[in-house]
C-alpha positions as CSV (number, residue, x, y, z in Angstrom):
1,M,-12.3,4.9,45.9
2,T,-11.9,5.7,42.2
3,Q,-9.2,3.7,40.6
4,R,-6.8,5.8,38.5
5,P,-6.5,4.7,34.8
6,S,-3.3,3.1,33.8
7,A,-0.8,5.0,31.6
8,R,-1.7,2.7,28.7
9,Q,-5.4,3.3,29.1
10,S,-4.9,7.1,29.4
11,Q,-2.8,7.1,26.2
12,R,-5.4,5.0,24.4
13,D,-8.1,7.6,25.4
14,I,-5.9,10.4,24.0
15,L,-5.4,8.3,20.8
16,N,-9.1,7.8,20.4
17,Q,-9.8,11.5,20.9
18,D,-7.2,12.4,18.2
19,L,-8.8,9.9,15.9
20,S,-12.2,11.4,16.5
21,R,-10.9,14.8,15.4
22,L,-9.7,13.2,12.2
23,E,-13.0,11.7,11.6
24,N,-14.8,15.0,12.0
25,I,-12.4,16.8,9.7
26,L,-12.6,14.2,6.9
27,Q,-16.3,13.4,7.5
28,A,-15.3,9.8,7.4
29,D,-14.7,6.7,9.5
30,V,-11.0,6.3,10.0
31,L,-9.1,3.0,9.8
32,T,-5.4,3.0,10.6
33,I,-3.1,0.2,9.4
34,F,0.5,0.3,10.6
35,G,2.6,-2.7,9.6
36,P,3.1,-5.4,7.0
37,I,0.3,-6.8,4.8
38,L,0.5,-10.5,5.6
39,P,-2.1,-13.3,5.5
40,G,-4.7,-12.9,8.3
41,L,-4.8,-9.1,8.1
42,E,-7.9,-9.3,5.7
43,K,-9.9,-11.0,8.5
44,I,-8.9,-8.4,11.1
45,I,-9.9,-5.6,8.7
46,K,-13.3,-7.3,8.0
47,E,-14.0,-7.6,11.8
48,S,-12.8,-4.0,12.4
49,V,-14.9,-2.5,9.7
50,E,-18.0,-4.5,10.7
51,R,-17.6,-3.3,14.3
52,L,-17.8,0.3,13.2
53,G,-21.6,0.0,13.2
54,S,-23.3,3.2,12.0
55,R,-21.0,4.3,9.3
56,R,-20.6,7.2,7.1
57,D,-20.5,6.8,3.4
58,R,-16.7,7.4,3.4
59,I,-13.7,5.8,5.0
60,A,-10.3,7.2,5.4
61,I,-7.4,4.8,5.7
62,V,-4.2,6.0,7.4
63,L,-1.6,3.6,6.0
64,D,2.0,3.0,6.8
65,T,3.4,-0.3,5.4
66,V,6.5,-1.8,3.9
67,G,4.3,-4.0,1.7
68,G,3.4,-7.6,1.7
69,I,1.0,-9.9,-0.2
70,V,-1.1,-8.5,-3.0
71,E,-3.7,-11.3,-2.6
72,V,-4.4,-10.0,0.9
73,V,-4.8,-6.5,-0.5
74,E,-7.4,-7.7,-2.9
75,R,-9.5,-9.2,-0.1
76,M,-9.2,-6.1,2.0
77,V,-10.4,-3.9,-0.9
78,T,-13.4,-6.3,-1.4
79,V,-14.3,-5.7,2.3
80,I,-13.8,-2.0,2.3
81,R,-15.6,-1.4,-1.0
82,H,-18.5,-3.6,0.2
83,H,-19.2,-1.1,3.0
84,Y,-18.1,2.2,1.6
85,N,-18.8,4.1,-1.5
86,E,-15.9,6.5,-1.1
87,V,-12.4,5.7,0.1
88,Y,-9.5,8.1,1.0
89,F,-6.0,7.0,1.7
90,L,-3.7,9.1,3.9
91,V,0.0,8.2,3.6
92,P,2.0,10.2,6.1
93,D,5.2,8.2,5.5
94,R,5.2,5.2,3.2
95,A,3.0,2.6,1.4
96,M,5.4,0.4,-0.4
97,S,4.9,-2.5,-2.8
98,A,1.5,-4.2,-2.1
99,G,0.7,-1.0,-0.1
100,T,1.1,1.0,-3.3
101,V,-1.4,-1.3,-5.0
102,F,-3.7,-0.9,-2.0
103,V,-3.6,2.9,-2.2
104,M,-4.6,2.8,-5.9
105,A,-8.1,1.5,-4.8
106,G,-8.8,4.9,-3.3
107,D,-10.9,7.8,-4.7
108,Q,-8.4,10.2,-3.3
109,I,-4.8,9.8,-2.1
110,F,-3.3,12.3,0.4
111,M,0.5,12.6,0.8
112,N,2.9,15.2,2.1
113,Y,6.3,16.1,0.6
114,F,8.0,13.3,2.7
115,S,5.5,10.6,1.8
116,C,6.3,7.9,-0.7
117,L,4.9,4.9,-2.5
118,G,7.0,2.2,-4.2
119,P,7.4,0.0,-7.2
120,I,4.7,-2.7,-7.4
121,D,7.2,-5.5,-7.7
122,P,5.3,-8.4,-6.1
123,Q,6.8,-10.4,-3.3
124,I,7.0,-14.2,-3.5
125,E,7.8,-16.4,-0.5
126,K,10.9,-18.5,-1.4
127,D,12.9,-20.6,1.0
128,G,11.2,-19.0,4.0
129,K,11.6,-15.4,3.0
130,F,10.0,-12.9,0.7
131,V,11.8,-12.0,-2.5
132,P,11.0,-9.5,-5.2
133,A,9.6,-11.4,-8.2
134,M,10.9,-9.0,-10.8
135,S,14.5,-9.5,-9.8
136,Y,14.2,-13.2,-10.7
137,L,12.4,-12.5,-13.9
138,N,14.8,-9.9,-15.1
139,Q,17.9,-12.0,-14.2
140,Y,16.4,-14.9,-16.1
141,Q,15.6,-12.7,-19.1
142,R,19.2,-11.3,-19.1
143,L,20.8,-14.7,-19.0
144,Y,18.4,-16.1,-21.6
145,E,19.2,-13.3,-24.1
146,K,23.0,-13.9,-23.5
147,A,22.5,-17.6,-24.2
148,E,20.6,-16.8,-27.4
149,S,23.5,-14.6,-28.6
150,G,26.1,-17.2,-27.6
151,Q,27.7,-14.9,-25.0
152,L,26.9,-17.0,-21.9
153,N,29.9,-18.1,-19.8
154,A,30.1,-21.3,-17.8
155,A,29.1,-19.8,-14.5
156,E,26.1,-18.0,-16.1
157,L,25.1,-21.3,-17.7
158,I,24.9,-22.9,-14.3
159,L,22.8,-20.1,-13.0
160,L,20.4,-20.3,-16.0
161,N,20.0,-24.1,-15.6
162,N,19.1,-23.6,-11.9
163,F,16.0,-21.5,-12.6
164,D,12.8,-23.4,-12.0
165,A,10.2,-23.0,-14.8
166,G,7.4,-23.4,-12.3
167,E,8.7,-20.6,-10.1
168,L,9.3,-18.3,-13.0
169,Y,5.7,-18.9,-14.1
170,Q,4.5,-18.1,-10.6
171,F,6.5,-14.9,-10.5
172,E,5.2,-13.8,-13.9
173,Q,1.6,-14.4,-12.8
174,A,2.2,-12.4,-9.6
175,R,3.5,-9.5,-11.6
176,L,0.5,-9.6,-13.9
177,L,-1.9,-9.8,-10.9
178,S,-0.4,-6.6,-9.3
179,Q,-0.7,-4.8,-12.7
180,D,-4.2,-6.1,-13.3
181,L,-5.5,-5.0,-9.8
182,L,-3.9,-1.6,-10.0
183,T,-5.4,-1.0,-13.5
184,K,-8.8,-2.1,-12.4
185,W,-8.9,0.0,-9.3
186,L,-7.4,3.1,-10.8
187,S,-9.8,3.1,-13.7
188,T,-12.8,2.3,-11.5
189,Y,-12.3,4.4,-8.5
190,K,-9.4,7.0,-8.8
191,F,-10.5,8.0,-12.3
192,R,-14.2,7.8,-11.5
193,D,-14.6,11.6,-11.6
194,W,-12.2,12.2,-14.4
195,D,-14.7,13.3,-16.9
196,T,-12.9,15.7,-19.3
197,H,-9.4,16.2,-20.6
198,N,-7.8,19.4,-19.2
199,S,-6.0,20.2,-22.5
200,T,-9.0,19.8,-24.9
201,G,-12.1,19.7,-22.7
202,N,-13.2,16.6,-24.5
203,P,-14.9,13.9,-22.5
204,V,-12.8,11.0,-21.2
205,T,-13.9,7.6,-22.3
206,P,-13.8,4.4,-20.2
207,E,-11.2,3.1,-22.7
208,E,-9.0,6.1,-22.1
209,K,-9.2,5.6,-18.3
210,R,-8.2,2.0,-18.7
211,K,-5.3,2.8,-21.0
212,K,-4.0,5.5,-18.6
213,A,-4.3,3.1,-15.7
214,E,-2.4,0.4,-17.7
215,E,0.3,2.9,-18.4
216,I,0.7,3.8,-14.7
217,A,0.8,0.1,-13.8
218,R,3.6,-0.5,-16.4
219,V,5.7,2.4,-15.1
220,L,5.3,1.4,-11.4
221,S,6.3,-2.2,-12.2
222,D,9.3,-1.2,-14.4
223,Y,12.2,-2.7,-12.4
224,E,14.8,-1.2,-14.7
225,R,13.4,2.3,-14.1
226,W,13.4,2.1,-10.2
227,R,16.4,-0.3,-9.8
228,S,15.3,-1.5,-6.4
229,H,12.3,-2.9,-4.8
230,G,12.7,-0.6,-1.8
231,R,13.1,2.5,-4.0
232,T,10.8,5.3,-2.7
233,I,8.6,7.2,-5.2
234,S,7.8,10.7,-4.0
235,R,4.6,12.7,-4.4
236,D,6.3,15.0,-6.9
237,T,7.4,12.0,-9.0
238,L,4.0,10.5,-8.9
239,S,2.4,13.8,-10.0
240,S,4.9,14.2,-12.9
241,D,5.6,12.7,-16.3
242,P,5.1,9.9,-17.2
243,I,2.7,9.0,-14.3
244,Y,0.7,12.2,-13.8
245,L,-1.3,10.8,-10.9
246,K,-3.4,13.4,-9.0
247,I,-2.3,13.5,-5.4
248,E,-3.9,15.6,-2.7
249,K,-1.4,17.6,-0.6
250,I,-2.0,17.1,3.1
251,E,-0.4,20.5,3.9
252,D,-3.1,22.3,1.8
253,S,-5.4,21.7,4.7
254,P,-3.7,23.1,7.8
255,T,-6.3,21.7,10.1
256,L,-5.9,18.2,8.6
257,S,-2.1,18.5,8.7
258,L,-2.0,19.5,12.3
259,D,-4.5,17.0,13.6
260,L,-2.9,14.2,11.6
261,D,0.4,15.1,13.2
262,F,-1.2,15.0,16.7
263,Y,-2.8,11.6,15.9
264,L,0.5,10.2,14.7
265,R,2.4,11.3,17.7
266,S,-0.2,9.7,20.0
267,L,0.0,6.6,17.9
268,E,3.7,6.4,18.2
269,C,3.5,6.9,21.9
270,Y,0.8,4.2,22.3
271,M,2.7,1.7,20.1
272,S,5.9,2.2,22.0
273,M,4.1,1.1,25.2
274,Q,3.6,-2.3,23.6
275,G,7.4,-3.0,23.7
276,S,7.8,-4.4,20.2
277,R,8.7,-3.0,16.8
278,S,7.9,-6.0,14.6
279,A,4.2,-5.8,14.8
280,L,1.0,-4.8,13.2
281,F,-1.4,-2.2,14.7
282,I,-5.0,-1.7,13.6
283,H,-7.0,1.2,15.0
284,T,-10.6,2.4,14.6
285,R,-12.9,4.2,17.1
286,H,-14.0,0.7,18.3
287,T,-10.9,-1.4,17.7
288,S,-7.3,-1.2,19.0
289,R,-5.5,-4.4,18.0
290,F,-1.8,-5.0,18.3
291,I,-0.6,-8.2,16.5
292,E,2.9,-9.6,16.8
293,Y,4.4,-11.1,13.6
294,P,7.3,-13.5,13.6
295,R,10.4,-12.3,11.8
296,R,10.5,-14.0,8.4
297,T,14.1,-13.3,7.3
298,P,17.5,-13.3,9.1
299,S,17.6,-9.5,8.7
300,G,14.1,-9.2,10.1
301,R,12.8,-7.5,7.0
302,L,9.1,-8.0,6.3
303,R,8.5,-7.4,2.6
């Protein structure tokens, strides 16, 4: 007697079929990452990519993340770029913070009108929870400037004296690391085929690519501009002054848009069967891994 497949197995088969259609459309291996970017993810990505076996020259990463640790992103990019010459990122919803830095390692970025990236304000673990480094640096700078001008009150003096110099240095280095990685990856990969200036037709030099990447890094890390670590930056904003980043519109390919929607619905259904919302899900045609993460803050926010 043939045993009927479980509902979970049937849904996983549907999910794999939808992923296979995406691979055919994109002519790429597809790797899906849904969840926070925390330590240990880089090893899972390494194992998942190595299991793909006979690979195409291109990988497409379907990414949905609130962010995480940029050092983990750096190791994931090392793995992915070791195995693939061309990398696409598909962001159907959000890729915030460290996820934004990750996306900048792609040759092409695909978004819809609802998709968003975020400021690249790095997250530092402090007192058992992740905090945005730039909020500390900006507050210290504000208090320091008031002290220099003699306008600091007693309460603010106490706050200023409570800042730890070692922590401030760590925060500053984290900020610089995010900017350095974004600059390196944009100029190396995203701008690889940027050969001529649209306005003049003149060739684009490596130095011009680097300077443009540095400008984008500065804008995305400008805490005063975005006001909040969780601020969403839309496709239209990314494509406009002063960023001018080329973003591919998912809806420009109706087949891709439709099949990506099918895949995401199957993915949502499959993940809902796991019975948890605070988790990481990794999916390729050979890997389906669901990893539970402990909540790191009283509010349950993983940033």
